[in-house]
C-alpha positions, -999 to +999 in steps of 0.1 A: +358+230-332+336+237-301+342+214-271+312+196-257+306+199-219+299+169-197+273+171-170+276+146-140+239+152-133+230+142-169+252+110-167+235+100-134+201+105-149+210+083-179+224+056-156+192+058-135+169+055-165+189+025-179+189+007-146+152+012-141+144-001-176+162-034-170+150-038-134+134-069-121+121-049-092+095-023-099+116+002-080+151-007-094+178-032-087+205-012-070+210-026-035+233-011-008+243-034+022+257-015+051+274-044+069+295-046+101+326-067+099+310-091+124+286-102+097+309-105+067+308-143+069+281-168+075+254-151+052+267-159+018+236-178+007+214-150+016+234-124-005+238-149-033+200-153-036+197-116-040+223-115-067+207-145-085+175-124-086+193-097-105+202-072-078+234-052-081+246-056-045+271-031-032+287-036+003+298-008+025+311-004+061+290+017+085+317+044+088+326+046+051+326+083+041+328+076+004+294+058+002+265+082-004+227+075-008+224+104-033+245+122-058+236+157-071+201+151-058+196+118-077+192+086-057+222+062-062+205+032-046+169+019-047+172-004-016+191-006+016+200-033+041+213-022+074+232-052+087+249-036+117+227-038+148+253-033+174+271-004+156+270+029+174+286+053+149+277+056+113+290+079+085+269+111+079+252+094+050+237+067+072+225+088+101+189+081+112+178+116+099+192+109+064+178+074+062+143+085+074+144+113+049+153+089+021+126+064+032+101+092+029+107+093-008+123+062-024+145+040-002+131+005+006+150-007+037+156-039+057+167-034+093+184-063+109+181-062+147+197-083+175+196-086+214+227-062+214+208-035+195+225-001+199+205+024+219+204+050+191+190+024+167+164+013+193+153+048+198+150+052+160+126+022+159+101+043+178+098+066+148+080+037+131+058+030+163+079-001+171+089-006+208+119-029+212+123-052+242+148-042+269+184-043+259+201-077+262+168-096+262+159-124+240+128-143+230+128-176+248+107-207+245+111-239+267+086-259+245+095-249+210+132-247+203+159-266+184+166-300+200+199-299+219+200-261+218+190-234+242+156-219+248+167-190+226+169-211+195+132-206+186+113-228+162+082-212+148+055-232+133+038-223+100+009-206+119+035-179+130+034-165+095+006-139+100+012-118+069-012-122+040-006-127+003+013-111-014+039-108+013+041-145+014+032-168-015+006-194-012+032-221-014+051-206+016+019-202+037+008-238+030+040-259+025+070-241+042+088-260+070+095-247+105+111-213+108+143-213+130+149-179+146+179-182+170+187-155+196+160-130+185+152-097+201+115-092+201+096-060+196+060-048+199+042-030+171+020+000+179-012+014+164+005+027+133-020+017+105+009+013+080+026-014+102+022-050+093+031-080+115+048-106+094+061-133+118+049-135+154+066-154+183+052-188+193+024-188+218+045-204+245+074-179+242+084-150+264+110-123+266+137-129+291+174-125+298+202-151+294+192-167+327+156-172+316+142-145+339+114-125+324+125-091+311+094-073+323+080-085+356+042-083+360+020-083+390+000-115+397-031-115+377-020-087+354-018-091+316+016-102+303+028-077+278+058-094+263+049-130+257+034-152+230+021-137+198+022-102+212+059-103+204+068-098+168+099-113+152+095-098+117+074-068+109+072-042+081+055-010+070+046+007+038+044+045+040+022+068+019+048+070-008+047+031-011+082+028+003+086-005+022+106-009+054+112-043+071+125-053+106+140-087+113+146-096+150+176-119+145+205-119+120+207-157+123+173-160+106+193-152+074+224-172+082+238-201+062+234-224+091+196-227+086+193-217+049+178-247+031+189-270+060+167-298+075+153-299+110+139-332+121+138-344+085+120-313+071+136-284+053+134-252+074+113-224+061+141-198+065+149-196+028+113-195+016+103-168+043+134-146+037+131-148-001+094-139+000+100-111+025+128-095+004+108-099-028+080-079-012+103-054+005+122-047-026+090-044-047+091-075-068+057-086-055+027-068-043+031-038-067+001-024-086-002+007-106-028+029-123-023+027-161-052+050-171-084+066-160-113+078-182-147+093-177-174+105-201-211+107-207-227+073-213-236+081-249-203+097-257-166+087-257-147+120-251-141+131-215-158+163-203-147+190-179-183+194-167-214+174-166-250+184-161-270+173-131-286+139-135-263+130-165-255+093-169-217+092-164-193+063-172-160+059-154-132+035-163-098+027-145-071+004-158-048-014-133-018-037-138+003-058-114+041-062-114+052-099-117+085-117-121+087-150-140+108-179-129+133-171-157+140-137-141+121-115-165+096-090-151+065-076-167+032-060-160+002-084-159-036-081-153-047-073-117-080-090-108-098-079-077-134-078-065-134-050-039-126-019-059-148+012-054-153+046-069-163+076-049-179+106-066-171+132-039-174+168-031-160+172+005-181+141+013-189+112-011-222+117-028-219+084-046-200+053-036-202+024-060-184-008-069-162-010-099-166-042-119-142-058-143-150-048-178-121-062-199-086-076-196-055-079-218-022-096-213-009-065-195-037-049-176-073-051-164-100-024-169-128-018-144-159+003-152-191+016-137-220+038-149-239+061-125-262+091-124-247+124-115-262+138-083-288+166-084-263+191-069-238+213-087-202+219-077-167+206-083-165+168-078-138+142-078-137+107-093-117+092-065-104+056-063-085+046-031-073+011-026-056+003+007-051-033+013-023-049+035+006-060+014-004-042-018+007-009-032-016+019-020-036+034-049-050+069-045-060+085-077-086+111-086-099+132-115-118+164-113-150+175-131-178+200-125-214+192-122-235+223-133-273+230-134-294+229-165-291+258-189-323+279-194-329+261-227-322+226-213-351+224-190-380+201-201-410+219-216-433+202-192-424+190-158-442+158-148-443+169-111-461+201-121-490+184-139-515+191-110-506+228-113-510+227-151-544+210-146-555+235-120-546+265-142-563+251-173-594+240-155-597+275-138-593+292-172-619+268-188-643+274-160-640+311-163-646+310-201-677+288-196-690+312-169-685+342-192-702+325-221-732+316-199-733+351-185-734+367-219-760+342-233-784+346-204-782+384-202-815+404-210-816+421-245-824+458-251-857+449-269-870+430-239-862+461-218-882+485-240-914+462-241-913+459-203-913+497-200 
């Protein structure tokens, strides 16, 4: 009897496929939390909410050598929370280089920051075009803070939520209570087009030290750089691989102290904001995909590798959106949008036209358009790019050639050449009339002889 060999790589692949098939998140449910001992208590409600949503939460210490992000080249986790802002030394698996490399492929990450942020972690933020405030500084507000607390116990009104749907739900944007963000380190987002401000500081706030002195002094009359809505408290980015990375300026935003608690008789918005943020970061919301694309001649149904100039071409694309029901089940549903465009391009777009909704099922929506192929031959692309804040980036294309008419496909008579046809025929007819008249009016031989 021959023994059967066991492959660890094959086992990991099977486990990965099984976990993805049962995932509430579109990217998977395996969540790793790298947590410093300082934050082991006081955040139970936050982690319980993640587990209630179906995430398989694994905790690890920053210096744990046994925890790896990958095994045999296969990702072991789909999401990561780095809950150790003051930690200086991490295990080799959690170095900035390894985390950045994983984020470039698959690893959705939530970074928790604090006023005591380590210098290496602060420098790593610049890789995302985020500039942290000076070390030890906090966002202060003498007008909007918790009653009886310090100026560092910020209270943000609902208008501080600047991210669009689907990062926040309509209910959170319209009905959430005040957001309490105590002892927050602010940061300033740069010109990175993939960055998205989510929660900004109150307009009356500024960045200062524990004594209330401004962290960055400015000359009289100069523009204040670190004050008001210019300071971000929560931000995120989504890279070209649709990996999402979030940054929260205060660990206490997630703490049990303000989770579902009331402030001046109104429930705080901490729970709603954090749940919406993590749903988006871990790809439970805001995820769309291309199900299918199809192109063909208008009078046909089969796709072609080449079209003739001036052919009427039909193009269809089918999209779906990832949704999670209240009972915890996830599914793909129709995605309805009014600003989807198709570009028929060869180096530059020759045709740019809107795609309109053609049909919809319980799982997807199909958009279609019909256009006339340009009077130019070459290799073209049917390109659809959809880049909207908060939604998965779509960038799909199909190739097809546009060729000239064959020698036997040209029309027998060209309308534009009718003047030339008329000129040639009239000239020929005039010549025949002239010849007939010339012959009929010529002198005969009998007449010649009589004259002699």
